[in-house]
C-alpha positions in Angstrom: 52.6 8.3 124.2 55.1 5.5 126.1 58.0 4.5 123.7 59.4 1.0 123.4 61.0 1.8 127.0 57.8 2.2 128.4 58.3 5.7 129.3 55.2 6.8 131.6 52.6 9.4 130.0 52.5 12.7 131.2 48.8 13.9 132.9 47.3 15.9 131.0 43.8 17.6 130.8 40.8 16.1 128.7 40.7 18.5 125.0 36.9 19.7 125.0 35.5 19.6 121.9 32.4 22.3 122.4 33.4 25.6 123.6 30.6 27.3 126.1 28.8 30.4 124.4 27.2 31.2 127.8 28.2 34.4 127.7 26.9 35.1 124.4 23.2 33.7 125.5 20.5 36.2 124.7 23.2 38.9 123.2 21.8 40.6 119.9 23.9 39.4 116.7 27.4 41.3 116.4 28.1 41.6 119.9 31.9 41.5 120.8 32.2 39.0 123.2 35.2 37.0 123.3 34.1 33.2 123.5 36.9 30.8 124.6 40.2 30.8 126.7 42.3 33.9 127.0 45.8 32.8 125.8 48.2 35.7 126.6 47.8 38.6 128.7 48.4 41.2 126.8 47.4 41.6 122.8 50.0 42.7 120.6 50.0 43.5 117.3 52.8 43.7 114.7 52.3 44.6 111.2 54.4 44.4 107.6 54.1 46.6 105.4 56.0 46.0 101.7 56.4 46.2 97.9 58.7 45.7 95.3 61.1 48.6 96.8 61.1 48.0 100.5 60.0 45.3 103.1 59.6 46.8 106.7 58.3 45.2 110.0 56.5 47.4 113.2 55.4 47.0 116.6 52.3 48.8 116.4 51.3 50.6 119.7 48.5 52.6 118.8 46.1 50.8 116.4 45.3 54.0 114.5 48.8 53.6 113.0 47.7 50.9 111.1 45.8 53.3 108.8 48.8 55.2 108.1 50.7 52.3 107.6 48.4 50.8 104.7 49.0 54.1 103.0 52.8 53.8 102.9 52.9 50.5 101.3 51.6 48.5 98.6 50.7 45.7 101.0 50.1 45.6 104.7 49.7 42.6 107.0 48.6 43.4 110.2 49.0 40.8 112.9 46.8 40.6 115.8 48.2 38.1 119.0 45.4 37.8 121.5 41.4 38.1 120.8 40.4 38.9 124.4 40.5 42.7 124.2 37.4 43.3 122.3 38.5 46.9 122.0 40.9 46.7 119.6 39.0 44.2 117.3 36.3 46.8 117.3 38.6 49.8 116.3 40.4 47.7 113.9 36.8 46.7 112.5 36.3 50.6 111.9 39.5 51.5 110.5 39.2 48.9 107.7 35.2 48.6 107.5 34.9 44.8 109.2 31.5 44.1 109.7 30.2 43.6 113.4 29.0 40.3 112.4 32.9 39.5 111.1 34.3 40.8 114.2 31.8 38.4 116.5 33.1 35.2 114.1 36.5 36.5 115.3 35.7 36.3 118.9 34.1 33.2 118.7 37.4 30.5 119.1 35.1 28.1 118.4 33.9 29.1 115.0 33.2 26.2 112.2 36.5 27.0 109.5 34.5 28.9 106.7 34.8 31.6 104.3 32.4 34.7 103.7 32.3 37.8 101.1 31.6 41.0 102.2 32.9 42.3 98.6 34.6 45.2 100.2 36.6 42.0 102.0 37.5 38.2 102.7 37.1 36.5 105.7 38.3 33.1 106.1 38.4 31.3 109.6 40.4 28.1 109.9 42.2 25.9 112.4 46.1 26.2 112.9 47.4 23.0 113.8 50.6 22.1 115.5 52.2 18.8 117.3 52.9 19.0 121.1 55.8 16.6 121.9 56.2 16.9 125.7 52.4 15.9 125.2 52.2 13.8 122.2 49.3 15.4 121.3 47.8 17.7 118.4 47.3 21.6 119.6 44.8 24.1 117.9 44.3 27.6 117.4 41.9 29.4 115.9 43.1 31.6 112.3 41.1 34.5 111.2 42.2 36.2 108.2 41.0 39.7 106.4 41.6 39.7 103.1 41.3 43.0 101.6 42.6 45.7 98.7 46.0 46.1 99.7 46.0 44.5 103.2 45.7 41.5 105.4 44.6 40.8 108.8 45.4 38.0 111.2 43.7 37.5 114.4 45.7 34.3 116.4 44.9 33.3 119.8 48.3 33.6 121.6 52.0 34.4 119.7 54.0 31.9 118.1 52.8 30.3 115.1 54.2 29.0 111.2 54.8 32.2 109.5 58.1 32.7 110.1 59.2 31.1 106.3 56.6 33.9 104.8 58.2 36.2 106.9 61.7 35.2 105.7 60.1 35.6 102.3 58.7 39.1 102.6 62.1 40.7 103.8 63.7 39.0 100.9 63.7 41.1 97.9 64.0 38.5 95.3 60.5 37.0 96.9 57.5 36.4 94.5 55.5 38.2 97.6 57.1 41.5 97.1 56.1 41.4 93.2 52.1 40.4 94.1 49.0 41.7 95.6 47.8 41.0 99.0 46.0 37.7 97.6 48.9 35.9 97.4 50.0 37.0 100.7 46.6 35.7 101.7 47.4 32.6 99.7 51.0 31.8 101.4 49.2 32.3 104.8 47.1 29.9 104.4 49.5 27.5 102.4 51.8 27.5 105.4 48.8 26.5 107.8 48.3 23.2 105.5 51.9 22.4 105.4 52.0 22.3 108.9 49.2 19.8 108.5 51.6 17.3 107.1 54.7 17.4 109.7 51.5 16.9 111.7 51.0 13.6 109.8 54.0 12.1 109.7 53.9 12.8 113.7 50.9 10.9 114.0 52.6 8.3 111.7 55.4 8.0 113.9 53.2 7.1 116.8 51.2 4.6 115.0 54.5 2.7 113.9 55.9 3.1 117.6 52.4 1.9 119.4 52.0 -1.2 116.8 55.4 -2.7 118.0 54.3 -2.1 121.7 51.5 -3.6 121.0 53.2 -6.6 119.5 54.9 -7.2 122.5 52.9 -6.3 125.2 48.9 -6.0 125.1 49.1 -3.1 128.0 46.4 -1.0 129.1 48.7 2.2 129.1 49.1 0.8 124.9 45.2 0.9 124.7 44.7 4.2 125.9 47.5 5.9 123.8 45.2 4.0 121.0 42.1 5.8 122.1 43.7 9.3 122.5 44.9 8.7 118.4 41.9 8.1 117.6 40.2 10.6 119.1 42.9 13.3 118.0 42.1 11.7 114.4 38.8 12.6 114.9 39.3 16.0 116.0 42.0 16.2 113.1 39.6 15.6 110.2 36.9 17.6 111.9 39.2 20.6 111.5 40.6 20.0 107.7 37.3 18.8 106.0 35.6 21.6 105.7 38.7 23.8 104.3 38.3 21.5 101.4 35.3 23.1 101.0 36.5 26.7 101.6 39.3 26.4 99.6 37.6 24.7 96.5 34.9 27.9 97.2 37.6 30.1 96.5 38.6 28.6 93.3 35.7 28.0 91.7 34.0 31.3 92.7 34.7 35.2 91.7 35.8 37.1 94.7 36.6 40.4 94.5 39.5 40.7 96.3 41.2 37.4 94.8 42.8 37.6 91.5 42.3 35.1 89.0 46.6 34.6 88.7 46.1 33.7 92.3 43.2 31.1 91.5 46.5 28.2 90.3 48.0 28.5 93.7 44.6 28.1 95.3 44.1 24.5 93.4 47.5 23.7 94.2 46.4 24.2 98.3 43.4 22.6 97.1 44.9 19.4 96.0 47.2 19.3 99.0 44.0 19.2 101.6 42.7 16.7 99.9 45.9 14.8 100.1 45.7 15.3 103.5 42.2 14.3 104.3 43.2 11.2 102.4 46.2 10.6 104.8 44.2 10.9 107.6 41.3 8.4 106.4 44.2 5.8 106.0 45.2 6.3 109.3 42.2 6.3 110.8 41.5 2.9 109.4 44.6 2.1 110.7 43.6 3.0 113.9 40.7 1.2 114.0 42.2 -2.1 112.6 45.0 -1.8 115.7 41.9 -1.4 118.0 40.5 -4.5 117.0 43.7 -6.4 117.2 44.2 -5.3 120.6 40.5 -6.1 121.7 41.0 -9.6 119.7 44.8 -10.1 121.5 43.1 -9.1 124.5 40.4 -11.9 124.2 42.6 -14.6 123.0 44.6 -14.0 126.1 42.1 -14.8 128.4 40.8 -17.5 126.6 44.4 -19.0 126.6 44.3 -18.6 130.5 40.5 -19.6 130.8 42.0 -23.0 129.1 44.5 -23.0 131.0 42.5 -22.9 134.3 39.8 -25.5 132.8 42.4 -28.0 132.4 43.9 -27.6 136.0 40.4 -27.9 137.1 39.3 -30.7 135.0 42.7 -32.8 136.3 41.9 -32.4 140.0 38.5 -33.0 139.7 39.4 -36.8 139.9 42.1 -36.5 142.4 39.6 -34.2 144.3 36.9 -37.0 144.2 39.2 -39.7 145.3 40.4 -37.7 148.3 36.7 -37.1 149.4 36.2 -40.3 149.0 38.7 -42.2 151.3 38.4 -38.9 153.4 34.6 -40.1 154.9 34.6 -41.1 158.0 33.2 -44.4 158.3 34.1 -47.0 160.2 33.8 -50.1 157.6 35.8 -49.3 154.7 37.5 -52.3 153.1 40.5 -50.1 152.0 41.2 -48.4 155.2 43.3 -51.3 156.6 45.4 -51.8 153.4 49.1 -51.9 154.3 50.4 -50.1 151.0 46.1 -48.3 150.2 48.0 -44.7 151.1 50.7 -44.9 148.3 48.4 -47.0 146.1 45.7 -44.0 146.3 48.8 -41.9 145.8 49.9 -43.5 142.5 46.4 -44.1 140.9 46.3 -40.0 141.5 49.6 -39.5 139.6 48.5 -41.5 136.8 44.8 -39.6 136.5 47.1 -36.7 136.6 49.6 -38.2 133.4 46.3 -38.9 131.8 44.8 -36.3 131.4 48.3 -34.5 130.5 49.1 -36.6 127.8 45.1 -36.6 126.4 45.5 -33.3 126.6 48.5 -32.7 124.6 47.3 -34.9 121.8 44.7 -32.8 121.2 47.5 -29.9 120.8 45.8 -27.5 123.5 48.7 -26.4 124.4 
């Protein structure tokens, strides 16, 4: 978005809302096919194992190591960066008993946010959002969470996330995370995702304020393009957050085997935050829609002013053109042609007519 100094926009690709599913057409349910963009060359796996007395971070080289780590710790958090390697997803599915339909959903990066209860584990799919300051746009990434007894597995499209505060809390011996089960870790991860939504809302509010100032100063095409892009991003933001309200609400209402009653109040707190995010998005959408209408009204008003000015100029010159046309006719017997002061008299009459029109327009407050 342009700033007060009219910094030019960086050229960016148009974000696609729908992800092609051509590769999955005709395949049976549960087929492990990655749908989406490959965002990392090699899949990486990290594991955090912890209990009240210890916390260990491990770079996993072999998927089979995860099963041994699960037996050593009270809670094991396995994070997978990169979804294009379907063999890794399949091996984790075999080790932890993850259904093939769940694995299919993990690999489909265009998945709608949802929650599914498989009794032995709970599957959550949601969208992680971030704000790209260089391009001034919202970026999104799918996050899949498998919550089971004593373990949490997260699947991300690429390295880099907003979970570093959660990792810091795991490393701290006094952290509440170290005293709870895996369901509390799942809550902390979802809470970190929702907290990032608030920081994005702050960025959007700053953009709205800046764009509003620019529009008041100049109704430029660049401002209109930025306004249109903001409307589009707010629609995508709303589309991302709205299903999450239903997901968290179902966790607080329904009795899932892997979610203890002690964690319900924390998920209700997340639910309240999501409602607040949705309400704020709606307010921003109303503001942006109002700015859009104001822009169009301003452009139309400026066009009307231009047309009014041109109409006044044309009206002033109409009688002058008429007089000039009369005396421009090449007739031999025109009585005024022999008048000694005729030229200056006609010019004077033209000036008086022009002045008369301008005085009249001024009296009508047309300019």
